[in-house]
BAPA-620546 format. One record per residue: x, y, z negated of N, C-alpha, C in turn. Coordinates in steps of 0.05 Angstrom, whole numbers, padded with zeros to 5 digits, always signed. Layout:
<atoms>
XYZXYZXYZ
...
</atoms>
This chain:
<atoms>
+00325-00375+00142+00316-00353+00159+00326-00327+00148
+00337-00310+00166+00348-00284+00156+00327-00262+00157
+00336-00239+00146+00318-00216+00144+00308-00206+00171
+00325-00208+00191+00317-00199+00218+00293-00215+00228
+00294-00241+00223+00271-00258+00233+00246-00253+00217
+00248-00249+00191+00225-00241+00175+00214-00214+00184
+00232-00196+00191+00223-00170+00201+00207-00172+00226
+00215-00189+00244+00201-00193+00270+00173-00204+00265
+00171-00224+00247+00145-00235+00240+00126-00214+00229
+00137-00198+00210+00121-00178+00196+00111-00156+00215
+00130-00146+00231+00123-00124+00250+00103-00133+00271
+00108-00158+00281+00089-00169+00301+00061-00172+00289
+00059-00181+00264+00033-00184+00251+00020-00157+00247
+00035-00137+00239+00024-00110+00236+00012-00099+00262
+00027-00103+00284+00018-00092+00310-00006-00108+00320
-00005-00134+00316-00028-00151+00324-00053-00143+00309
-00051-00139+00283-00074-00131+00267-00084-00104+00276
-00066-00086+00281-00074-00059+00291-00090-00061+00317
-00080-00077+00335-00094-00080+00361-00123-00091+00357
-00126-00110+00339-00152-00121+00333-00171-00100+00321
-00160-00083+00304-00175-00061+00292-00184-00042+00313
-00166-00034+00330-00172-00014+00351-00194-00025+00369
-00192-00051+00376-00212-00063+00394-00239-00069+00381
-00239-00069+00354-00264-00076+00340-00279-00053+00328
-00267-00029+00328-00278-00007+00312-00304+00005+00324
-00310-00002+00349-00335+00009+00361-00359-00009+00355
-00354-00032+00344-00376-00051+00338-00373-00063+00310
-00373-00046+00290-00368-00054+00263-00394-00064+00250
-00393-00087+00237-00416-00100+00224-00408-00108+00196
-00426-00103+00177-00421-00111+00149-00425-00142+00147
-00407-00155+00132-00408-00184+00128-00413-00191+00099
-00419-00172+00082-00424-00178+00054-00402-00166+00037
-00393-00181+00017-00372-00171-00002-00348-00189-00002
-00324-00177-00006-00300-00192-00008-00296-00202-00037
-00273-00213-00044-00269-00225-00070-00268-00205-00092
-00265-00179-00085-00265-00158-00106-00292-00145-00109
-00311-00154-00093-00338-00142-00095-00342-00118-00077
-00322-00112-00060-00325-00089-00042-00339-00099-00016
-00353-00081-00003-00365-00087+00023-00343-00093+00043
-00346-00115+00057-00326-00123+00077-00339-00124+00104
-00323-00119+00125-00334-00116+00152-00319-00135+00171
-00332-00139+00194-00319-00157+00214-00291-00147+00221
-00287-00120+00220-00262-00109+00228-00240-00117+00208
-00247-00121+00182-00228-00130+00162-00219-00159+00169
-00239-00176+00175-00233-00204+00180-00218-00208+00207
-00224-00191+00226-00210-00193+00252-00180-00187+00248
-00175-00166+00231-00147-00159+00225-00133-00181+00210
-00147-00193+00190-00135-00215+00175-00130-00239+00192
-00148-00245+00210-00145-00267+00229-00120-00264+00246
-00116-00239+00256-00092-00233+00272-00066-00238+00257
-00066-00229+00232-00042-00233+00215-00037-00263+00211
-00058-00278+00205-00055-00307+00201-00044-00320+00226
-00053-00312+00249-00044-00324+00274-00014-00321+00277
-00004-00297+00271+00025-00291+00274+00042-00307+00253
+00032-00310+00229+00046-00325+00209+00046-00355+00216
+00024-00365+00226+00022-00393+00235+00042-00398+00258
+00043-00379+00276+00060-00382+00300+00090-00384+00292
+00097-00373+00269+00125-00373+00260+00135-00401+00253
+00116-00418+00245+00124-00445+00237+00134-00447+00209
+00136-00424+00195+00146-00424+00167+00123-00426+00148
+00127-00439+00125+00107-00441+00105+00103-00415+00089
+00079-00405+00089+00073-00380+00074+00048-00385+00057
+00047-00372+00034+00023-00370+00018+00014-00341+00019
-00007-00336+00034-00017-00308+00037-00036-00301+00015
-00032-00277+00003-00051-00266-00016-00064-00242-00001
-00089-00246+00007-00103-00226+00023-00126-00213+00008
-00130-00188+00013-00153-00174+00000-00179-00187+00007
-00182-00197+00032-00207-00207+00041-00213-00236+00031
-00194-00254+00037-00200-00283+00032-00185-00295+00008
-00170-00279-00006-00155-00289-00029-00130-00304-00020
-00125-00327-00032-00100-00342-00027-00105-00362-00004
-00087-00361+00016-00089-00379+00039-00061-00391+00044
-00060-00417+00045-00035-00431+00052-00032-00433+00082
-00010-00424+00093-00004-00426+00122+00020-00444+00126
+00017-00463+00144+00038-00483+00149+00047-00497+00124
+00028-00503+00106+00033-00518+00082+00040-00501+00058
+00041-00474+00061+00048-00456+00039+00077-00454+00035
+00085-00434+00018+00114-00430+00013+00119-00402+00004
+00133-00387+00021+00139-00359+00015+00114-00343+00011
+00115-00322-00005+00092-00306-00012+00089-00282+00007
+00066-00278+00018+00060-00255+00034+00035-00241+00023
+00038-00216+00015+00016-00200+00005+00005-00183+00027
-00021-00185+00033-00033-00174+00057-00057-00157+00051
-00058-00133+00061-00082-00117+00061-00088-00112+00091
-00107-00128+00102-00112-00127+00131-00122-00100+00141
-00136-00086+00124-00146-00059+00132-00151-00043+00106
-00133-00025+00101-00136-00008+00077-00148+00019+00087
-00171+00025+00077-00185+00049+00087-00209+00041+00104
-00221+00018+00097-00244+00008+00113-00266+00029+00116
-00272+00043+00094-00294+00062+00095-00288+00085+00114
-00263+00092+00116-00255+00112+00136-00260+00102+00164
-00252+00077+00169-00255+00065+00195-00285+00063+00203
-00301+00054+00184-00330+00051+00189-00343+00078+00196
-00334+00099+00183-00347+00126+00187-00333+00142+00209
-00313+00130+00222-00300+00143+00244-00279+00164+00236
-00270+00162+00211-00249+00180+00201-00222+00168+00207
-00205+00181+00223-00181+00168+00233-00158+00167+00213
-00162+00151+00192-00141+00147+00172-00145+00120+00158
-00131+00100+00168-00132+00073+00156-00107+00058+00164
-00100+00038+00150-00074+00025+00154-00075-00005+00148
-00053-00018+00154-00049-00047+00149-00023-00050+00133
-00023-00067+00113+00001-00070+00096+00007-00100+00093
+00033-00106+00096+00043-00134+00092+00070-00133+00078
+00074-00151+00059+00101-00155+00049+00107-00184+00045
+00132-00192+00046+00140-00220+00043+00160-00222+00020
+00156-00242+00003+00173-00246-00021+00180-00276-00023
+00203-00281-00037+00211-00308-00041+00193-00322-00062
+00181-00306-00080+00164-00317-00101+00143-00296-00108
+00128-00301-00130+00108-00282-00139+00121-00258-00154
+00147-00259-00158+00161-00237-00172+00165-00214-00153
+00160-00189-00163+00165-00165-00147+00195-00164-00140
+00212-00172-00158+00241-00170-00153+00251-00189-00131
+00234-00207-00122+00242-00226-00101+00232-00217-00073
+00222-00193-00072+00212-00183-00046+00235-00182-00025
+00228-00189+00000+00248-00190+00021+00244-00167+00041
+00220-00164+00052+00213-00143+00071+00185-00133+00066
+00179-00109+00075+00152-00099+00073+00147-00078+00095
+00121-00075+00102+00115-00056+00123+00086-00047+00121
+00081-00022+00131+00055-00011+00132+00052+00002+00160
+00030-00003+00174+00026+00010+00200+00002+00029+00198
+00005+00053+00209-00017+00071+00212-00034+00060+00235
-00058+00050+00229-00073+00036+00249-00084+00055+00271
-00083+00080+00266-00093+00100+00285-00070+00108+00304
-00047+00115+00293-00025+00126+00310-00006+00104+00319
-00005+00081+00304+00014+00060+00310+00041+00064+00297
+00045+00085+00281+00070+00090+00267+00074+00067+00247
+00099+00057+00246+00106+00036+00227+00126+00045+00207
+00120+00042+00181+00139+00046+00160+00148+00019+00151
+00174+00014+00151+00185-00013+00147+00208-00012+00127
+00211-00032+00111+00232-00034+00091+00245-00061+00091
+00272-00062+00093+00286-00087+00094+00303-00092+00069
+00298-00075+00048+00314-00078+00024+00339-00062+00023
+00347-00051+00047+00370-00033+00049+00362-00004+00054
+00342-00001+00072+00332+00025+00080+00302+00024+00084
+00290+00048+00085+00263+00051+00094+00263+00065+00121
+00248+00055+00139+00248+00065+00167+00220+00075+00175
+00219+00096+00190+00194+00105+00203+00199+00103+00233
+00185+00085+00246+00189+00080+00274+00219+00076+00281
+00233+00061+00264+00260+00054+00270+00281+00073+00260
+00273+00096+00250+00292+00116+00240+00293+00116+00210
+00317+00116+00199+00320+00115+00170+00309+00141+00158
+00293+00137+00137+00281+00160+00123+00287+00159+00093
+00286+00182+00081+00292+00185+00052+00269+00201+00039
+00265+00198+00013+00246+00215-00001+00255+00244-00001
+00236+00262-00005+00243+00290-00006+00259+00297-00031
+00271+00321-00031+00286+00330-00054+00270+00349-00071
+00244+00351-00066+00227+00370-00080+00225+00362-00110
+00229+00381-00128+00227+00376-00156+00208+00394-00171
+00198+00415-00158+00180+00434-00170+00151+00425-00165
+00137+00418-00186+00110+00406-00184+00091+00424-00169
+00090+00451-00174+00071+00468-00159+00075+00468-00129
+00099+00461-00120+00105+00462-00091+00103+00435-00078
+00096+00414-00093+00095+00387-00082+00070+00383-00065
+00074+00368-00043+00052+00358-00027+00046+00330-00038
+00025+00327-00053+00020+00302-00068-00008+00292-00065
-00010+00265-00061-00036+00253-00063-00044+00251-00093
-00067+00262-00099-00078+00260-00126-00105+00248-00124
-00109+00224-00134-00136+00212-00132-00155+00226-00151
-00175+00240-00140-00192+00257-00157-00217+00244-00168
-00221+00218-00162-00246+00205-00169-00249+00201-00199
-00271+00210-00210-00276+00206-00239-00301+00187-00242
-00313+00180-00220-00337+00162-00221-00329+00136-00235
-00344+00128-00255-00339+00103-00269-00318+00104-00291
-00305+00127-00293-00284+00130-00314-00297+00141-00339
-00301+00124-00359-00316+00132-00383-00298+00146-00403
-00272+00141-00402-00254+00154-00422-00249+00183-00414
-00257+00202-00431-00254+00230-00425-00225+00239-00422
-00207+00224-00434-00179+00231-00433-00168+00229-00404
-00180+00211-00389-00172+00209-00360-00179+00235-00346
-00203+00245-00349-00211+00270-00336-00193+00293-00345
-00186+00294-00370-00169+00315-00381-00141+00314-00368
-00130+00291-00366-00104+00287-00354-00104+00294-00324
-00126+00286-00311-00129+00292-00282-00130+00322-00278
-00145+00336-00294-00147+00365-00292-00120+00379-00296
-00104+00368-00315-00077+00379-00320-00061+00377-00294
-00062+00354-00282-00047+00350-00257-00056+00369-00235
-00082+00371-00231-00093+00388-00210-00087+00417-00215
-00084+00425-00239-00077+00453-00245-00048+00459-00238
-00031+00438-00237-00003+00442-00231+00006+00435-00203
-00011+00422-00188-00005+00415-00160-00020+00433-00141
-00005+00449-00127-00018+00469-00110-00029+00457-00084
-00017+00435-00075-00025+00423-00049-00033+00394-00052
-00055+00388-00066-00064+00360-00069-00076+00349-00044
-00072+00323-00040-00083+00309-00017-00097+00284-00026
-00115+00273-00009-00128+00247-00015-00138+00236+00012
-00124+00216+00023-00130+00206+00050-00150+00183+00050
-00151+00168+00028-00169+00145+00026-00156+00119+00036
-00129+00119+00038-00115+00094+00045-00089+00094+00030
-00090+00082+00006-00067+00083-00012-00042+00070-00001
-00046+00050+00016-00022+00035+00026-00003+00054+00041
-00014+00071+00057+00003+00089+00072+00010+00114+00057
-00008+00123+00040-00002+00147+00023+00022+00141+00005
+00023+00118-00008+00045+00111-00025+00071+00107-00009
+00069+00096+00015+00092+00092+00032+00104+00119+00041
+00087+00139+00044+00096+00166+00053+00114+00179+00032
+00114+00170+00007+00132+00181-00013+00161+00173-00006
+00165+00149+00003+00192+00139+00010+00202+00151+00036
+00185+00160+00053+00194+00172+00079+00196+00202+00077
+00188+00214+00055+00189+00243+00053+00166+00258+00063
+00146+00244+00074+00122+00258+00084+00105+00269+00061
+00104+00255+00039+00091+00264+00014+00112+00264-00008
+00108+00282-00027+00127+00284-00050+00119+00267-00073
+00093+00261-00075+00084+00245-00098+00057+00232-00092
+00051+00211-00107+00025+00197-00106+00017+00193-00135
-00007+00201-00142-00016+00200-00170-00044+00187-00172
-00045+00164-00184-00071+00151-00190-00070+00144-00220
-00083+00161-00236-00082+00158-00265-00100+00136-00276
-00121+00130-00262-00140+00110-00271-00134+00083-00258
-00135+00061-00274-00129+00035-00262-00150+00026-00241
-00144+00032-00217-00163+00028-00195-00149+00013-00171
-00123+00015-00169-00108+00003-00147-00105-00027-00151
-00100-00041-00129-00094-00070-00130-00066-00075-00119
-00056-00099-00125-00030-00106-00115-00028-00104-00085
-00050-00112-00071-00049-00111-00042-00047-00083-00031
-00056-00063-00047-00054-00035-00038-00026-00024-00039
-00010-00032-00059+00015-00018-00064+00040-00036-00065
+00038-00062-00062+00061-00079-00063+00083-00071-00043
+00074-00067-00018+00094-00059+00003+00108-00033-00004
+00093-00013-00013+00105+00013-00017+00121+00014-00043
+00115-00003-00062+00132-00005-00086+00160-00015-00079
+00161-00034-00061+00187-00044-00051+00202-00022-00036
+00187-00006-00021+00199+00017-00007+00210+00038-00027
+00195+00043-00048+00204+00062-00068+00229+00052-00082
+00229+00027-00089+00253+00015-00102+00277+00017-00084
+00274+00012-00058+00296+00012-00039+00305+00041-00034
+00287+00059-00032+00294+00087-00024+00304+00103-00048
+00301+00094-00072+00309+00109-00096+00287+00127-00106
+00263+00125-00095+00241+00141-00105+00233+00131-00133
+00220+00149-00148+00211+00142-00175+00184+00128-00173
+00180+00107-00189+00153+00096-00191+00148+00085-00219
+00124+00086-00227+00116+00078-00254+00088+00066-00253
+00085+00041-00261+00059+00029-00265+00050+00036-00293
+00029+00051-00296+00021+00062-00321+00009+00042-00341
-00003+00021-00330-00016+00002-00347-00004-00026-00346
+00020-00028-00335+00035-00054-00334+00063-00049-00344
+00071-00064-00364+00098-00060-00376+00119-00079-00364
+00111-00103-00358+00130-00123-00348+00132-00121-00318
+00150-00138-00307+00153-00139-00278+00126-00146-00264
+00120-00133-00243+00095-00138-00229+00094-00167-00217
+00073-00181-00223+00067-00207-00211+00050-00203-00187
+00059-00212-00164+00045-00207-00139+00018-00221-00137
+00013-00240-00155-00013-00253-00155-00032-00240-00175
-00024-00218-00187-00041-00204-00207-00067-00194-00193
-00089-00200-00206-00116-00194-00195-00128-00169-00207
-00115-00158-00228-00126-00135-00241-00122-00109-00227
-00131-00087-00239-00128-00061-00228-00103-00047-00239
-00092-00028-00224-00067-00015-00231-00070+00015-00229
-00058+00029-00248-00054+00058-00246-00024+00063-00241
-00018+00083-00225+00009+00085-00214+00017+00114-00208
+00042+00120-00213+00053+00145-00204+00078+00139-00187
+00080+00151-00164+00104+00151-00148+00113+00179-00143
+00139+00184-00143+00149+00211-00138+00175+00209-00122
+00182+00230-00109+00206+00230-00091+00231+00225-00106
+00232+00232-00132+00256+00230-00148+00249+00228-00178
+00269+00222-00194+00266+00219-00222+00257+00245-00236
+00268+00267-00227+00262+00293-00239+00232+00299-00236
+00222+00296-00212+00194+00302-00206+00176+00281-00221
+00184+00256-00221+00169+00236-00234+00166+00241-00264
+00188+00249-00277+00187+00255-00305+00170+00280-00311
+00169+00299-00294+00152+00322-00298+00122+00314-00297
+00116+00296-00279+00088+00286-00278+00081+00271-00303
+00099+00254-00312+00095+00238-00337+00092+00257-00361
+00109+00277-00362+00107+00296-00385+00080+00310-00386
+00068+00315-00363+00042+00329-00363+00020+00311-00375
+00022+00285-00371+00000+00268-00379+00005+00253-00405
+00029+00257-00416+00036+00243-00441+00026+00257-00466
</atoms>
């Protein structure tokens, strides 16, 4: 199967999941906790179900790694698909219009074997897609910004210090906030990190290990493809897509900006 066929499966699944989310958001019900201990809702499972349906329909064997249900073999298992059916559930529940769906497909659990990835803005329907050659926003090729001056960057900076016992984290975070004039925090890391590769944001900074593979796998592939800078702060080796731990991460539009951020916190 070629990249074009994988692309069709992925984009169809993104759109199907988005439709389920839109149709379910007026009747959201808590269903308990997911495998990470977070509150999960019917809207999360409806989106996951839609994605599963599209992958089953393809007839290809996939092993899905989903935020909600964990590992699921589809059509006997095979290629790896990392899925976040609804990133930004709390926003959706509270009626804040900022949440997304993320899917990527890989030949194996190795990040270097990624084939395609995509993130859909579940509110607007905008799709950010990567085929390993380019990153596209609604079909148009996009590039990271050329911004290199930290005070002028439009950057997501995760400001949460709750649960962070190490005082060095707070000190580093304050350093960043003192140098970034236009910080942002949307509450949906999947699309915020993808925006670095499309030029909508200049950087994404999460200093505390809080992210999961399902949050950022798609956008890491986009960053690699687009030439954006990225650094996993607490992982030295190649990312394993089955990794269940938490991740701290910096993404920046370019190497110059990325190094300036690293210099601030080193």
